[in-house]
C-alpha positions in Angstrom: 151.3 -5.0 -75.5 151.5 -4.8 -71.7 152.5 -8.4 -71.4 155.8 -9.3 -69.7 158.3 -11.8 -71.0 158.0 -15.4 -69.9 160.2 -16.7 -67.1 162.1 -18.8 -69.8 162.7 -15.6 -71.9 164.0 -13.8 -68.8 166.2 -16.8 -67.9 167.7 -17.0 -71.4 168.3 -13.2 -71.4 170.0 -13.0 -68.1 172.0 -16.3 -68.2 173.5 -15.3 -71.5 175.3 -12.3 -70.0 177.8 -14.3 -68.0 178.5 -16.5 -71.0 179.2 -13.5 -73.2 181.3 -11.8 -70.5 183.3 -15.0 -70.0 183.9 -15.3 -73.7 185.2 -11.7 -73.9 187.4 -11.9 -70.8 189.0 -15.3 -71.6 189.9 -14.3 -75.2 193.3 -15.1 -76.4 196.1 -12.6 -76.4 197.9 -14.1 -79.3 197.1 -16.7 -82.0 200.2 -18.7 -81.1 198.4 -19.8 -77.9 196.5 -22.2 -80.1 199.7 -24.3 -80.3 198.4 -25.7 -76.9 196.2 -28.5 -78.0 194.1 -28.5 -74.9 193.4 -24.8 -75.2 192.6 -25.2 -78.9 190.0 -27.9 -78.1 188.5 -25.8 -75.3 188.3 -22.8 -77.6 186.6 -24.8 -80.4 184.1 -26.4 -77.9 183.3 -23.1 -76.3 182.8 -21.3 -79.7 180.5 -24.2 -80.9 178.4 -24.1 -77.7 178.3 -20.3 -77.7 177.1 -20.4 -81.4 174.4 -23.0 -80.7 173.2 -21.0 -77.7 173.0 -17.7 -79.6 171.1 -19.4 -82.5 168.7 -21.1 -80.0 168.2 -17.8 -78.1 167.5 -15.9 -81.4 165.0 -18.6 -82.4 163.2 -18.4 -79.1 163.2 -14.7 -78.6 162.0 -13.8 -82.1 158.5 -14.9 -81.1 158.3 -11.8 -78.9 157.3 -8.4 -80.1 160.1 -5.9 -80.0 158.6 -3.9 -77.2 157.0 -6.6 -75.1 155.6 -5.0 -72.0 155.0 -1.5 -73.4 151.9 0.1 -71.9 151.2 2.1 -75.0 151.9 1.8 -78.7 155.5 2.4 -79.7 156.2 4.6 -82.8 157.1 2.4 -85.7 160.4 4.3 -86.4 161.4 3.4 -82.8 160.4 -0.2 -83.5 162.6 -0.3 -86.6 165.5 1.2 -84.8 165.2 -1.3 -81.9 164.9 -4.2 -84.4 168.0 -3.0 -86.2 170.0 -2.9 -83.0 168.7 -6.4 -81.9 169.4 -8.0 -85.3 172.9 -6.3 -85.5 173.7 -7.7 -82.0 172.7 -11.2 -83.0 174.7 -10.9 -86.2 177.8 -9.9 -84.2 177.1 -12.6 -81.6 176.9 -15.2 -84.4 180.0 -13.9 -86.2 182.1 -14.0 -83.1 182.1 -17.8 -82.5 181.8 -18.5 -86.2 184.9 -16.6 -87.1 186.6 -18.0 -84.0 185.9 -21.5 -85.4 187.3 -20.5 -88.8 190.4 -19.1 -87.2 190.9 -22.3 -85.3 190.3 -24.4 -88.4 192.8 -22.4 -90.5 195.3 -22.6 -87.7 195.0 -26.4 -87.6 195.5 -26.5 -91.4 198.7 -24.6 -90.9 197.4 -21.3 -92.0 198.7 -19.2 -89.1 199.4 -16.0 -91.0 198.5 -14.4 -94.4 195.6 -12.7 -96.0 193.0 -15.4 -95.3 193.8 -15.7 -91.6 194.2 -11.9 -91.2 190.9 -11.3 -93.0 189.0 -13.6 -90.6 190.8 -12.1 -87.6 189.6 -8.6 -88.8 186.0 -9.8 -89.0 186.3 -11.5 -85.6 187.7 -8.4 -83.9 185.2 -6.1 -85.7 182.3 -8.3 -84.5 183.6 -8.1 -80.9 184.0 -4.3 -81.0 180.5 -3.8 -82.6 179.0 -6.2 -80.0 180.4 -3.8 -77.2 178.8 -0.8 -78.8 175.5 -2.5 -79.6 175.1 -3.9 -76.1 175.9 -0.5 -74.7 173.1 1.0 -76.8 170.8 -1.8 -75.7 171.6 -1.1 -72.0 171.2 2.7 -72.4 167.9 2.2 -74.2 166.7 -0.1 -71.4 167.7 2.5 -68.7 165.9 5.2 -70.7 162.8 3.0 -70.9 162.9 2.6 -67.1 163.3 6.4 -66.7 160.3 7.0 -69.0 158.3 4.3 -67.2 156.9 2.8 -70.4 156.7 -0.8 -69.1 159.4 -2.3 -71.2 162.0 -2.4 -68.4 159.6 -4.2 -66.1 158.8 -6.8 -68.7 162.4 -8.1 -68.6 164.2 -6.8 -65.5 163.4 -8.3 -62.1 164.3 -5.2 -60.0 163.4 -1.5 -59.9 159.9 -2.2 -61.4 158.1 0.8 -62.9 154.9 2.0 -61.4 153.7 3.9 -64.4 154.8 6.6 -66.9 157.1 9.1 -65.4 155.5 12.3 -64.1 158.8 14.2 -64.2 158.4 17.3 -66.5 161.9 16.9 -67.9 161.4 13.3 -68.8 158.1 14.1 -70.4 159.8 16.9 -72.5 162.5 14.5 -73.6 159.9 11.9 -74.5 157.9 14.5 -76.5 161.0 15.6 -78.3 161.8 11.9 -79.1 158.3 11.4 -80.5 158.6 14.6 -82.7 161.9 13.2 -84.0 160.3 9.9 -84.9 157.5 11.8 -86.7 160.1 13.8 -88.8 162.0 10.6 -89.6 158.8 8.9 -90.6 158.3 11.4 -93.4 161.2 9.6 -95.1 160.1 6.1 -94.4 157.0 4.4 -95.9 154.3 4.1 -93.2 154.2 0.4 -92.4 153.2 -1.2 -89.2 156.3 -2.9 -87.7 156.1 -5.9 -85.4 
């Protein structure tokens, strides 16, 4: 396991952040803004490029194990939870531009209000909201991995490299409690080795 991500994987990971942030901060305040043809074209091109990049990123990153860089085996319950968060993030990041394109397409067809447009808007807004929560979970988990010193942080983050597992007694207690929780949860999940 103790193998870091490639330079390309790190580049893909870190350069996607400004793209996502830009997409969130430049979002429209009102659907009527799409009356501006130039803005409409820009939004469609941005959503299409964003969608392509997310799909390419997912295709490339799925070749890596969930806990690349870990110094020791990770409990399979933890692996399942991490995979669920990652896949949910990708689902949201695909739904965001996809629903944006549908919204623009409906708008161009003259469907500016109504059940269909409102339904797509709800999915779009829900995807954005869920992406915030999932990314927050991802960041908190990365910081926790850094505190534990399990090697996962250092495999992707270029700063504050770990020197080994934490020797802090409180961190060790939390880590032991975490492992006990995974063991209890595993009683309800068929024992299968996760990737």
